[in-house]
Wavefront OBJ file of the C-alpha trace (Angstrom):
o trace
v 0.034 0.189 -0.339
v 1.665 3.260 -0.877
v 1.836 6.111 1.101
v -1.362 8.372 -0.464
v -3.761 5.079 -0.120
v -2.826 4.767 3.418
v -4.262 8.489 3.864
v -7.347 7.865 1.475
v -7.540 4.774 4.256
v -7.373 7.377 7.156
v -9.759 10.033 5.311
v -12.411 6.853 4.465
v -12.028 5.672 8.966
v -12.909 9.350 9.456
v -15.795 10.026 7.535
v -17.348 7.128 8.768
v -15.688 7.133 12.076
v -14.454 3.355 11.221
v -11.649 3.662 14.880
v -9.940 0.296 13.748
v -9.623 1.472 9.771
v -7.772 5.102 10.882
v -5.357 3.841 14.073
v -4.264 0.477 11.432
v -3.312 3.873 9.262
v -0.371 4.562 12.117
v 2.507 3.859 14.646
v 2.145 2.916 17.721
v 3.303 6.431 19.244
v 1.608 8.835 16.402
v 1.383 12.796 17.019
v -1.356 14.410 16.612
v -1.087 18.255 16.277
v -4.177 20.221 16.265
v -2.201 23.793 15.580
v -3.973 26.186 17.228
v -6.232 23.226 19.584
v -4.311 20.605 21.139
v -1.973 17.651 20.812
v -2.293 13.927 21.053
v 0.310 10.982 21.249
v -0.090 7.289 21.070
v -2.972 5.981 19.327
v -5.233 5.156 22.607
v -4.972 9.255 22.762
v -5.532 9.720 19.268
v -8.962 7.348 19.354
v -9.939 9.460 22.312
v -9.868 12.253 19.701
v -11.440 10.089 16.222
v -15.121 10.545 17.845
v -14.513 14.295 19.698
v -17.627 14.655 22.937
v -17.845 18.152 21.547
v -19.389 17.270 17.910
v -21.844 14.600 16.725
v -21.346 12.621 13.642
v -18.960 12.337 11.630
v -17.086 13.847 8.848
v -18.143 15.275 5.713
v -14.608 15.668 4.371
v -13.483 15.853 0.979
v -9.950 16.174 -0.233
v -9.183 18.997 -3.015
v -5.188 18.525 -3.674
v -2.518 15.748 -2.352
v 1.017 16.282 -2.897
v 3.390 13.874 -1.690
v 7.054 14.393 -1.249
v 9.535 11.183 0.403
v 8.130 10.507 3.753
v 5.227 13.237 3.836
v 1.823 13.565 1.952
v 0.140 17.180 2.383
v -3.432 17.748 2.144
v -5.527 19.819 1.136
v -9.519 20.630 1.258
v -12.919 20.920 2.571
v -15.126 19.322 5.381
v -18.515 20.144 7.619
v -18.774 18.454 10.282
v -21.773 19.554 13.499
v -21.184 21.140 17.183
v -23.509 19.924 19.685
v -23.211 23.237 21.567
v -23.212 25.287 17.821
v -24.673 22.727 15.828
v -23.245 22.288 11.757
v -20.122 24.304 10.794
v -18.096 24.261 7.750
v -14.544 23.790 7.838
v -11.011 23.965 4.823
v -8.097 22.299 6.484
v -4.469 21.284 5.775
v -3.195 17.853 7.216
v 0.866 16.573 6.873
v 1.300 13.913 7.231
v 4.716 12.370 7.571
v 5.497 8.757 7.605
v 7.755 6.053 9.162
v 8.182 2.331 8.604
v 5.357 3.006 5.934
v 2.771 3.800 8.612
v 1.335 7.619 9.605
v 4.404 8.766 12.207
v 3.013 12.783 13.088
v -0.178 14.275 11.115
v -0.197 18.392 11.932
v -3.534 19.593 10.958
v -4.368 23.296 10.246
v -8.533 24.131 10.704
v -9.621 27.117 10.105
v -14.088 28.118 10.312
v -15.510 28.488 6.627
v -18.502 31.000 6.709
l 1 2 3 4 5 6 7 8 9 10 11 12 13 14 15 16 17 18 19 20 21 22 23 24 25 26 27 28 29 30 31 32 33 34 35 36 37 38 39 40 41 42 43 44 45 46 47 48 49 50 51 52 53 54 55 56 57 58 59 60 61 62 63 64 65 66 67 68 69 70 71 72 73 74 75 76 77 78 79 80 81 82 83 84 85 86 87 88 89 90 91 92 93 94 95 96 97 98 99 100 101 102 103 104 105 106 107 108 109 110 111 112 113 114 115
């Protein structure tokens, strides 16, 4: 499976809140940095963020661009979700995936709210 295929699996898992599918793409010591919000370390913390209690349902994620350079895959796109406190919302995202030994070792997420 290529790095791009693994990123596709990651997004497919998030679209259906499929924890095992997402976790299968990650190293045991994965770091997820959601810039400006929080950092999770390890699969257990990552798993807790897949279905964050501040949100309901699974997000809609539309990938627009994918760029790959060595052990890094960068994805841009737009999404929709539902916040428990504020209801439906739209956002733009940029995720930078860093690979090690064929799995995702780090995810840097930049999320911007859209009107």
